[in-house]
C-alpha positions in Angstrom: -34.0 14.9 40.8 -34.6 15.4 37.1 -38.0 16.8 36.2 -39.8 16.3 32.9 -42.1 18.1 30.6 -44.6 16.7 28.1 -45.0 18.2 24.7 -47.5 17.0 22.1 -44.8 14.8 20.6 -42.7 13.3 23.3 -42.0 13.4 27.0 -38.5 14.9 27.5 -36.5 15.9 30.6 -35.8 19.5 31.4 -32.5 19.0 33.2 -30.3 16.7 31.2 -31.2 13.8 29.0 -29.4 10.8 30.6 -32.8 9.1 31.2 -34.2 9.9 27.8 -34.1 6.3 26.6 -35.7 7.0 23.2 -33.0 9.6 22.4 -30.2 7.3 23.4 -31.8 4.6 21.3 -31.6 7.0 18.4 -27.9 7.8 19.1 -27.2 4.0 19.1 -29.0 3.7 15.8 -26.9 6.5 14.3 -23.7 4.8 15.4 -24.8 1.4 14.1 -25.8 2.9 10.7 -22.5 4.7 10.5 -20.6 1.5 11.0 -22.7 -0.4 8.5 -22.7 2.3 5.8 -18.9 2.8 6.0 -18.3 -1.0 6.3 -16.6 -0.4 9.6 -14.3 2.2 8.2 -13.3 0.4 5.0 -15.1 2.6 2.5 -13.9 6.1 1.7 -16.0 9.0 3.0 -16.6 12.2 1.0 -17.7 15.7 1.8 -20.6 17.3 0.0 -22.0 20.8 -0.6 -25.2 20.0 1.3 -26.5 23.1 3.2 -29.3 23.9 5.6 -29.1 20.6 7.5 -29.5 22.0 11.0 -32.4 24.2 9.9 -34.1 21.1 8.4 -33.4 19.2 11.6 -35.1 21.8 13.8 -38.0 22.5 11.4 -39.0 18.9 11.6 -40.1 19.4 15.3 -43.4 21.1 15.1 -43.9 21.7 18.8 -42.0 24.8 19.9 -40.9 23.3 23.2 -39.7 20.2 21.4 -37.8 22.3 18.9 -36.2 24.3 21.7 -35.2 21.1 23.4 -33.3 20.0 20.3 -31.7 23.4 19.7 -28.3 22.3 21.0 -25.0 23.9 20.0 -23.1 20.7 20.3 -25.5 18.9 18.0 -25.5 21.8 15.6 -21.8 21.7 15.2 -21.9 18.0 14.7 -24.6 18.2 12.0 -22.9 21.1 10.3 -19.4 19.4 10.3 -20.4 15.8 9.7 -24.0 15.7 8.7 -23.2 16.0 5.0 -20.7 13.2 4.7 -21.4 10.4 2.3 -20.1 7.1 0.8 -20.8 5.9 -2.7 -22.7 2.7 -3.3 -22.1 0.2 -6.2 -24.2 2.4 -8.5 -22.2 5.5 -7.6 -25.2 6.9 -5.7 -24.6 9.1 -2.7 -25.6 7.5 0.6 -25.5 9.4 3.9 -23.2 7.9 6.5 -25.3 9.1 9.4 -29.0 9.5 8.4 -31.2 6.5 7.8 -34.9 6.8 8.5 -35.6 3.1 8.4 -33.6 2.5 11.6 -34.6 5.7 13.3 -37.2 5.9 16.1 -40.5 7.5 14.9 -40.0 10.8 16.7 -36.8 11.6 14.8 -37.8 10.2 11.4 -39.0 13.5 9.9 -35.7 15.2 10.8 -33.5 12.3 9.5 -35.5 12.0 6.2 -35.2 15.8 5.6 -31.4 15.7 6.2 -30.9 12.5 4.2 -32.7 14.1 1.2 -30.6 17.2 1.3 -27.4 15.2 1.6 -28.1 12.5 -1.0 -29.1 15.1 -3.6 -25.9 17.2 -3.1 -22.5 17.0 -5.0 -19.2 15.6 -3.7 -16.7 18.3 -2.9 -13.8 16.2 -1.5 -12.4 13.3 0.3 -12.9 13.3 4.1 -9.9 12.4 6.2 -9.6 13.0 9.9 -7.3 12.1 12.8 -10.1 12.2 15.3 -11.3 9.0 16.9 -14.6 10.5 17.9 -16.7 12.9 15.8 -18.7 15.3 17.8 -18.9 15.9 21.6 -20.7 13.0 23.1 -21.5 14.6 26.5 -21.4 17.9 28.3 -22.5 17.8 31.9 -25.8 16.1 32.2 -26.5 16.4 28.4 -25.7 13.7 25.8 -25.3 14.8 22.1 -25.1 13.4 18.6 -21.6 11.9 18.1 -20.0 8.8 16.6 -17.0 6.7 17.5 -14.8 6.2 14.4 -13.6 2.6 13.4 -9.9 2.3 13.7 -9.5 1.7 10.0 -11.0 5.1 9.3 -8.7 7.2 11.6 -6.3 9.0 9.4 -2.6 8.5 10.2 0.4 10.1 8.4 4.0 10.6 9.1 4.0 14.2 7.9 0.5 15.3 7.0 -2.6 16.4 9.0 -6.0 15.3 7.8 -6.7 18.8 6.5 -3.5 18.8 4.4 -4.3 15.3 3.1 -7.8 16.5 2.1 -6.4 19.4 0.2 -4.0 17.1 -1.6 -6.8 14.8 -2.6 -8.7 17.8 -4.1 -5.5 18.6 -6.2 -5.3 15.0 -7.2 -8.8 15.1 -8.5 -7.9 17.9 -10.9 -4.6 16.3 -11.8 -6.2 12.9 -12.8 -9.1 14.6 -14.6 -6.6 16.5 -16.8 -4.8 13.2 -17.5 -8.0 11.5 -18.5 -8.7 14.3 -21.0 -5.1 14.5 -22.4 -4.4 10.8 -22.9 -6.5 8.7 -25.2 -7.6 5.2 -24.7 -5.5 3.8 -27.6 -2.4 5.4 -26.1 -3.1 3.8 -22.7 -3.9 0.4 -24.3 -0.5 0.5 -26.2 1.3 1.5 -23.0 -0.3 -1.4 -21.0 0.4 -3.9 -23.7 4.1 -2.9 -23.9 4.4 -3.0 -20.1 2.7 -6.4 -19.8 5.0 -7.9 -22.5 8.0 -7.1 -20.2 9.7 -5.7 -23.3 10.4 -2.5 -21.3 13.1 -2.5 -18.6 11.7 -2.8 -15.1 8.2 -2.4 -16.4 6.6 -3.8 -13.2 7.4 -0.5 -11.5 5.0 1.3 -13.9 2.5 -1.4 -14.9 0.2 -0.9 -11.9 -0.2 2.8 -12.4 -0.7 2.3 -16.2 -3.4 -0.3 -15.7 -5.1 1.8 -13.0 -5.2 4.8 -15.4 -6.4 2.7 -18.3 -9.2 1.1 -16.4 -10.3 4.5 -15.0 -10.3 6.0 -18.5 -12.6 3.2 -19.8 -15.1 3.8 -17.0 -14.8 7.6 -17.1 -15.5 7.9 -20.8 -18.1 5.1 -21.0 -21.0 6.4 -23.0 -24.4 6.5 -21.1 -27.1 4.2 -22.5 -30.3 6.0 -21.5 -31.6 9.6 -21.4 -31.5 9.6 -17.6 -27.9 8.3 -17.7 -27.0 11.1 -20.1 -28.4 13.7 -17.8 -26.5 12.2 -14.8 -23.3 11.5 -16.8 -21.2 14.5 -15.5 -22.2 13.8 -12.0 -21.4 10.1 -12.4 -18.0 11.0 -13.9 -17.1 13.2 -11.0 -18.2 10.5 -8.5 -16.2 7.9 -10.2 -13.1 10.1 -10.2 -13.5 11.0 -6.5 -13.8 7.3 -5.6 -10.7 6.5 -7.7 -8.6 9.3 -6.1 -9.7 8.3 -2.6 -8.5 4.8 -3.1 -5.5 5.3 -5.3 -2.1 3.9 -4.2 0.6 6.5 -3.4 1.9 8.2 -6.5 -0.8 7.0 -8.9 -2.6 10.4 -9.1 0.4 12.1 -10.7 0.7 10.5 -14.1 2.2 13.6 -15.8 5.2 13.7 -13.5 5.8 10.0 -13.4 7.3 7.4 -15.7 3.9 6.5 -17.2 3.6 10.1 -18.3 7.0 9.9 -20.0 6.0 6.7 -21.8 2.6 8.1 -23.0 4.3 11.2 -24.2 6.8 9.2 -26.3 4.0 7.0 -27.7 2.0 10.2 -28.6 5.0 11.6 -30.3 5.0 8.6 -32.6 8.4 7.3 -31.6 9.6 3.9 -32.9 9.7 1.1 -30.3 13.5 1.0 -30.1 13.6 4.7 -29.3 10.8 4.3 -26.7 12.5 1.3 -25.1 15.9 3.0 -24.9 14.5 6.2 -23.3 12.5 4.2 -20.9 15.4 2.0 -19.9 17.6 5.0 -19.3 15.1 6.6 -16.9 14.3 3.3 -15.2 17.9 2.5 -14.5 18.4 1.8 -10.8 20.9 4.6 -10.5 18.4 7.0 -12.1 14.9 6.1 -11.3 13.8 8.4 -8.4 17.4 8.9 -7.5 18.4 12.5 -6.9 21.3 13.4 -9.2 22.5 16.4 -7.3 23.6 16.9 -3.7 20.8 18.1 -1.4 20.5 21.9 -0.8 20.9 23.4 2.6 17.2 24.2 2.9 16.3 20.6 2.1 18.7 19.3 4.7 17.1 21.6 7.4 13.7 20.4 6.3 14.8 16.7 6.5 16.3 17.3 10.0 13.0 18.8 11.2 10.9 16.0 9.6 13.0 13.1 11.1 13.0 14.8 14.5 9.3 15.2 14.3 8.8 11.6 13.5 11.4 10.5 16.0 12.8 8.4 13.2 16.5 8.9 13.4 16.8 5.2 14.4 14.8 4.2 11.3 17.8 5.2 9.1 20.1 2.7 10.7 20.1 -0.6 8.7 21.8 -3.9 9.0 22.1 -7.3 7.2 19.1 -9.5 7.8 19.7 -12.8 9.6 18.5 -16.1 8.1 16.5 -17.0 11.2 14.3 -13.9 11.1 13.1 -13.8 7.5 9.7 -14.9 6.2 10.4 -18.1 4.2 8.4 -20.2 1.7 10.7 -23.1 2.4 13.5 -23.9 4.8 15.9 -26.8 5.0 14.8 -28.4 8.3 18.1 -30.1 8.7 20.0 -26.9 8.9 19.3 -25.5 12.4 20.8 -22.1 12.2 22.6 -20.7 15.2 22.0 -17.0 15.0 25.1 -16.2 17.0 27.7 -18.2 15.0 25.9 -18.6 11.7 26.9 -22.2 11.5 24.4 -25.0 10.7 24.7 -27.6 13.5 23.3 -30.2 11.0 25.0 -28.8 7.9 27.1 -31.9 7.7 24.0 -34.0 7.0 23.5 -32.2 3.6 23.8 -34.7 0.8 27.2 -34.5 -0.9 26.6 -33.4 -4.5 30.1 -34.3 -5.5 29.6 -38.1 -5.2 30.2 -39.5 -8.6 27.6 -42.2 -8.3 24.9 -39.8 -7.2 25.7 -37.3 -10.0 25.8 -40.1 -12.6 22.2 -41.1 -11.7 20.7 -37.6 -12.1 19.0 -37.0 -15.5 19.3 -33.7 -17.4 17.6 -30.7 -15.8 13.8 -30.4 -16.0 12.9 -26.9 -17.4 10.2 -25.4 -15.2 8.7 -22.0 -14.3 9.0 -20.5 -10.8 5.2 -20.7 -10.2 5.1 -24.3 -11.0 8.3 -25.0 -9.1 6.8 -23.3 -6.0 3.5 -25.2 -6.4 4.7 -28.7 -7.2 8.3 -29.0 -6.0 8.8 -26.9 -2.9 6.2 -28.7 -0.8 8.0 -32.1 -0.9 11.6 -30.8 -1.1 13.8 -32.3 1.7 16.9 -30.5 0.6 18.0 -28.3 -2.2 21.2 -26.9 -3.7 22.0 -24.2 -6.4 24.5 -24.7 -9.1 26.3 -21.3 -8.5 26.7 -19.2 -11.5 30.0 -17.4 -11.8 28.4 -13.9 -12.1 24.7 -13.1 -11.4 22.3 -11.1 -9.4 23.6 -12.0 -5.9 22.3 -9.9 -3.1 21.2 -9.7 0.6 18.1 -8.9 2.6 18.5 -6.1 5.1 16.4 -4.7 7.9 16.2 -2.0 10.6 18.8 -2.0 13.4 16.1 -0.9 15.8 13.0 -3.1 15.3 10.8 -0.6 17.2 11.9 2.4 15.1 9.0 4.2 13.2 8.3 2.6 9.8 9.8 4.4 6.7 9.4 1.7 4.0 6.3 1.6 1.9 5.3 -1.9 3.0 6.1 -1.4 6.7 3.4 0.0 9.0 2.5 0.1 12.7 -0.3 -2.4 12.3 1.9 -5.0 10.4 5.6 -4.4 10.8 7.9 -5.4 8.0 11.1 -3.4 8.0 12.9 -5.8 5.5 14.2 -4.9 2.1 16.8 -6.2 -0.4 19.6 -4.9 -2.5 21.5 -6.0 -5.6 24.7 -4.6 -7.2 23.7 -2.8 -10.4 26.0 -4.8 -12.7 25.7 -8.1 -10.8 28.3 -9.7 -8.6 30.9 -12.5 -8.8 30.1 -15.6 -6.8 33.4 -15.1 -4.9 32.2 -11.8 -3.6 29.5 -13.7 -1.6 31.9 -16.5 -0.6 30.6 -19.0 -3.1 32.4 -21.3 -5.5 31.3 -20.9 -9.1 29.8 -23.9 -11.0 29.6 -26.0 -7.9 26.3 -27.0 -6.2 25.8 -25.1 -2.9 23.2 -25.8 -0.2 20.0 -23.7 -0.2 19.0 -22.8 3.4 15.7 -21.2 2.5 13.6 -19.7 -0.2 11.9 -16.4 0.3 9.9 -13.8 -1.7 11.1 -10.3 -1.9 10.1 -8.5 1.4 7.7 -6.2 -0.4 5.7 -9.4 -1.3 5.4 -10.7 2.2 2.1 -8.9 2.5 -0.3 -7.8 -0.2 -0.6 -4.4 -1.8 2.8 -3.6 -3.3 2.8 -5.3 -6.7 4.4 -2.2 -8.2 7.6 -3.0 -6.3 8.0 -6.1 -8.6 7.9 -9.8 -8.1 10.9 -11.9 -7.2 12.4 -14.4 -4.8 15.7 -15.3 -3.2 17.4 -18.6 -3.0 19.1 -18.1 0.4 22.5 -19.9 0.2 23.9 -21.4 3.3 26.9 -19.3 4.6 26.6 -16.7 1.8 27.8 -13.3 2.9 28.6 -10.1 0.9 32.3 -9.2 1.3 31.8 -5.8 -0.1 30.5 -2.9 2.1 27.2 -1.7 0.5 25.6 1.5 1.5 22.6 1.7 4.0 20.4 0.8 1.0 17.7 3.3 1.6 16.6 3.8 -2.0 14.0 6.5 -2.7 11.7 4.1 -4.6 11.1 2.0 -1.5 10.5 4.9 1.0 7.1 6.0 2.1 5.6 8.8 -0.2 5.6 11.2 2.7 9.4 11.2 2.6 9.5 12.1 -1.1 10.3 15.7 -0.4 13.5 14.9 1.5 14.5 11.9 -0.5 17.7 13.6 -1.7 18.9 14.0 1.9 18.0 10.4 2.8 19.8 9.3 -0.4 22.9 11.2 0.7 22.8 9.7 4.1 22.5 6.2 2.7 25.5 6.7 0.5 27.7 7.8 3.4 26.6 5.0 5.7 27.0 1.2 5.5 25.0 -1.7 6.8 25.8 -2.9 10.2 27.1 -6.4 10.5 26.3 -9.4 12.8 27.8 -12.8 13.5 24.7 -14.7 12.5 23.9 -16.4 9.3 23.1 -13.8 6.6 20.0 -13.9 4.5 22.0 -13.7 1.2 21.9 -15.5 -2.1 20.7 -15.4 -5.6 17.8 -13.0 -6.3 15.6 -13.9 -9.3 13.0 -11.3 -10.5 10.1 -11.6 -12.9 11.2 -8.5 -14.7 14.4 -10.0 -15.9 13.5 -13.7 -16.2 15.1 -13.8 -19.7 18.5 -13.7 -18.0 17.8 -16.3 -15.3 20.6 -18.8 -14.8 19.3 -21.1 -12.1 19.8 -24.8 -11.9 18.5 -26.2 -8.6 19.0 -29.7 -7.4 16.2 -31.0 -5.2 16.2 -34.1 -3.0 12.9 -35.7 -2.2 11.7 -39.3 -1.4 12.4 -40.3 -5.0 16.1 -39.0 -4.9 17.7 -36.0 -6.5 16.3 -34.1 -9.5 17.7 -31.1 -11.3 15.4 -28.2 -12.3 16.2 -25.3 -14.6 14.1 -22.3 -13.6 13.7 -20.4 -16.8 11.0 -17.7 -16.1 8.5 -16.5 -13.5 5.3 -18.1 -15.1 
């Protein structure tokens, strides 16, 4: 039987605290506040230089017996390790993720107020990342302790890094971005963004996201304070803004000096003419150059890659195949073409309207010039069938995917929570129609319309915008490589990209007997060279459309 003792402040048990209802109520309030303050794990959490938290905690209990009761090693370790963690509110003010006096039972309010004050007056020292699903030790024997269960969204998960390594990298990123904000001027960034948005630079979409991010951060970072109080707080506010940006930055954004945006900004700073800037940018952004290793991997790198792939159990992830028509995510499909994934034949393909009928062709007016966005919005929803006037030479390509669907994700847009192992390839100098089994200048049935796989889910705009007109029966007759390009791999694999590139070059895509997801790929970045005339059948008969640009 558990005995109790009464102090001047509260009645507490002497053997365990399982029946200490007020204490358990406080633990529940700490957990609830943690969930609310972090928005269930969606907000980044930061470490601070707050000190003396456990001493402040104990000193708040004036009764010696009560203080001794709260002198717990498990709670001390929890407070010392996690008690100083914060998030930033909309005004960039520090807010403790654990301590909130307004929701705390009266007996612990002095302790919580004291700790919250120390924490919220401290300075941020880093980004907090942890693989642990529980912070603290909730129970030892008959005693319950301060601890929180971490929302799934906050649990750090990486292919190659521990939480400690990732925290160290974020600290380095803070210094790297800070130097970039001091080295690059706002006019330079404005000019870079303007050039990239104009699409005057080759494959500009690969760089625009990072350039815009750095530009917007520069504007906020160097914004002049308006009041005396703001001037006093300005260095702290700048640091907080920068920590928040680093914590939420997409992969690769925190290294402007070693990326293409750094090359562009350096060229602009050197006062180069546009034609020289454009030529240098195009050379470095060429698909055979951009992030592509130009030398064979060294022995040490190969050993490191072998170790990494074995650690990830990802050998199966390297095996790729042509994607089937029936498994892609499509904006539109021809409902009359029921694809047999084994034979690749459309059992209703014979129902496709014959575009060679002289009477039908004679009644079709000249093509209507239209943008892709308008076509997607106004034409696709009512299209009953479509056909492409096949160009003789253009950007024909295929969608590809993993041979083993359950293999660990290695593409940037593929993850365990939302699998998407699909990607695409094009031949650098384009392809002849005959290479894909198509007849040039004839109308060919469109089986489906799909966005680039990187667009199937949000968050990967830097991979570019584009869509494919999947053509019935189209199939690449050449044998492409495994199509594991460095620019589509997860950033954790950057260090061994030369080995994966070498592997990709020496392996080919596996084939299947189903209908291939292949056809004409049209991308926003090269819309000036689009050559796509699409015939669409609807309730009103056939209409030809000339797709001339993205939007």
